[in-house]
N, C-alpha and C positions, 0 to 999 in steps of 0.2 A: 505493500500500500505505499503513495506516493505523498509525502510531506507531502501538508496544504501550506500553501505559498501565495500570498494580498499580490505579489510580484514579483516578475518573473529574475533569474538572474539573472541578464546585460541591466533589466534597470540597477540592481543591486550593488551593480560596476559602477553605477554612475552619483550613487549617493556622496561622496565627501566633493563630486564639482557641486553641485546641487544646496553643501549648507556653508561653501563658501560661494556660491553666489547669493544665495539668501541675506546671511550674515552684513555680504559689503551692502548687498541694499538696500531693508532690510528699513533702517534708517528716514532713510529718504522716501521712502511709499509708505511708512506708517503717516508719517509730516505728512506725505501729501495725501492721506486723509483725515489729517487732521486729529489723529489719538494720540497725538503727543501732550497735548491741554490739556487742564484742566478743565472735566467738566463744569454750568455752573447746576445747581442743585433745580432750582426750576424746572418741569418736564417741559413743559414748550418753550423757553428759550432752549431749551439742548438742544430741542429735535432742529429751534429755527438752526441752531449753529452746526450742527451734521448737515440739512441739507448745503449749506453757504460752499462746506467744506467739499463738500460733491460736484455741486454745480459748479468750481472753478474749474474738474477732470476734465468737463465735458467741455467733447470733438464734434459742436453741432456741420452735420452734412448738407449742403441745398440739394443734395441728391433727396435724401429722403422727406418727401412729405406728409404734411400735420394731415391729423382727420380726427373727426369724431363717431367714434362707432359704438353703439349704442347707448349713446352719451358720455360715450369715455373718452378722454383722451387718447389716441395714438398718433407712434409715429408709423410713420410704410415707409417700407423701402421698395421696388419692384425692375426685374430681371423687364431684359431686353426681347417682347413677346410672350407668349401668356406665361405664363408661370405651371411649375411641375409641379407645385405643393405649396402651400401656407406656413411658414411658421411664425407659431403663435412665441411672442419673450414678452417675459417680465424679470427686469433689471432687481438689482437688487439692494442695499439698505436696511438689511433689518423691518423689514415693514413699518418704519420712517422715515428713513430719508432715502436721498435717491433716485433716479425716473428716468421717462425710458431714454431719453434724452444720449443719458450711458452708454446706446447700444449703435448710434447713429452709423461707429465709423462700420462697424462686424455686424451690421444690416447690410450696408453697400455689401461688404464681401460678399457677404453670406446670398445675398440676389444675383451680386454679379460669377460665383463661384457656381453655384448649386444650381441657378434658373429656377429659386423657388422667392414669390414674395416673401415677407416677415412684415410682422405686424406687433410693435413692440409697445404694451398696452401701460399707461399713467392712472393703477389703480389708485385708488384713497389710502394713506397713507396714515397706523395712531402717530397720536394721538391721541386728535382731534375724529378719526374716524379707526374704530377699535373694531376686531372680530367683527363681524365676516365681512366689514364692508369690503376690501381687499377682493377677498374669494369673489362673490359677489357680481365686482367686474371682470375681474378676470371672467367669469363664465357666464355672463353676459356680451361679453366682443364674441367666447366662442360659442355661444348659439346661435348671433348676426353671421359670424364666418360657417357656419356648418351650412347655409342658408343663402346666402350671398356673394362666397367665394369663388363659386364658378365662373359663373355671370362678371362677377367685377375682374378679377384678375384671371380665369383661365384652369383654372384645376377646385376640386372638393377638399380635394384630401389635404389634410395636416395634419402635423406634428409637432409636439411642445418641445415648451424649454427656459432656460434659466441659472440664473447662479448664482448663493446664499437665500435670498430670503426669496431668489425666483424660483429657486428650486425648491422652497417650500408651495412655493406662487403656481410651479408645473406640479408638481402635486395634488396639490387639492385640486384646479381647476380641473386636471385625469378623473381624480377619483368621481367631482361632481357633475364630471361631460357620461361616465358611467351610470350612474344610480339617477343623473335628473332626466338630463337628457336623450338621455335610452341611445347613444349615436357614439359608442366607443370600437365599436367596426369601422367609425370612419376614420377616428385616429393613427396612423403608422407609426410612434416613437416616440418617445420622451425622452431629451436632455435633460438629466438632475445634476448639477452642478454645484458639488460641497452644501448643499440645501439644508433646511431646518425640520427634522422629517417629527422631534419629539422637542414640545413646548414645554412639556415636566421636569426639561435639564435632566439632559442623560446627563453617563461620568462625565463625558469630555468636555462635554457645557460647564461641569461643576469644578475643571480643574485634570481629572484622571484623568490623562492622557497619557498613551502608548509610549511615544517620545516627546522630551519636551523639545523645548526649541521659539523664535519669538517667532508669535501670531498679531495677527489683528486683530483679533477676538481676543477674552479675556472674562471670566464666570461673570467682574463688574456687567461689562458692560450687557455682554447675551440676558446677562438679570433683567437690567435696563430698560433693552430692547421687548423683552418678555410681561414686563411689569403693564409697556407702554400697550404694544396690542392687548394682551387678554386682561385685561384689571380686573380687584379683585377674586380671583381667582390661586384655586387651590397647583397645585403641582398635579394633583393626580386630577383634580379637573379636567386641567389642562392635558390632559392624557385620553381626554371624550378623540374615537374614536373620525367625529367630523371637524375635530378640531388640527390632530396631529396626527399628522397620516402613517408611521410610521405602527401606528394600534388598528387601522382599517383594517376592512378585507381589503385582499388586495387577488380577488381572485380575475381571471376574464381580463387582463392587461395588455396591452402592448408592450413588442419592445423598448427596454429603459437602458441607454447608459448612465452610472452612476459614478462619478468622478470626486475625488479628495484626495487631500495631503494629508500624512502623517499627523500632522505635528497642528492641528486643525484644528479645534473646540469644537467644533462637528463634526468630529471624525468619524465617533461611534454612531452619529444619526443615521453620515451613508454605510455604515457598516451592515446597524437594524436594517432599514429598510432595503439595500441590497439586498439580506439574505430572504427575508421577509416573502420580497418581491420572488426571491429564484423560487425558493422554495412553498408557493403558490402556482408554478409551472408557470411563469411569464419566463419569455427571452431575458437571459439578465448576462449585462457587462460591468463588468466594475472595474478603476479604475484607480487603484494606489498609488498615488508620488507619495515617497519615503521625505522623508523627514523636511516638508513646505507645508507650505503656512496655506491658513484661508486668501486666499488672491492669487494660487500661487503662480498663474499663469501671466502674470507680474515678471517674475521671474527668472529670463532665459536660460535654459538647458540644454542638456540632455534627456534629461524625465521628460523637461516642461515638449518638447522638441515630439517626443512617443509619445505625451498625451495628444498633441498636435492631430497627427497618425494615427493615433485610436478613436481620436470624435472624427476624423476626415473619413475613413475605411466604415464609419457608425452613418454616416448621412451617404451614405453613398450607399451600403446597405438598404438602409429602410425606402430610402426614395425608390429605389430600383423592387424591393417589395410588388 
């Protein structure tokens, strides 16, 4: 019986380079996100500052069009000619910050590389709009696309994806497409990148990570995001399957690619969610990036190159299905 390995021997050999790249670049990355400053105690002021920090890093593209879909602001990038599919994207930001402009350059690249239309959603944020406002917006856009994507973009085929809080949004909306819209057969796949799937705070969220190393997330700021998004709830209440996808019935779902770094404070969320996704009989791929933090794609090295190759192969496969 072979040993259980979360990454290949080839990836193992790339770990020293990855550690060096993270060590050299982490301070600038953290400063870019505004994580080095002491946050204010006022919840609304802290949220405002986080949004301002994120907005400084937006690279808005003139090739992306702003549209309102189902009453929700979205950013849309389209390919030349009819789309092969529509990629419904959700940005990160802890359900508190972030905006679809974060994805503009990626949306244009994806539209051109794969011939897909990309719809990135500006779902409502906490603390002004706690659960279930964000997922409600995601489901509303998904429902519109299921009805209108083919005449609008040239294809009615959908796949979903997102990073961090966007990974959570992807999982939550995917489940509601199955349960409320009865349209899971229309979904090609789900690209779930270092999402939060246990809002009851998994061991790694609480600081018990398999590998030490710098991370832009911490138990303190994860708890703050959680209390903004799910106020006045206990950890057990936050593990209601309607809230935390890792505790849901995961039967009958489309192919999924899960990605996470081993020093990410959300690593346990992905390991649990991916294992349960596979146990339910779904087509599941898992990419674990050893010694890499939350937002690991910001650190160019052999491991992130391998992740990009894996993601490209997965997208190519699901689009060809």
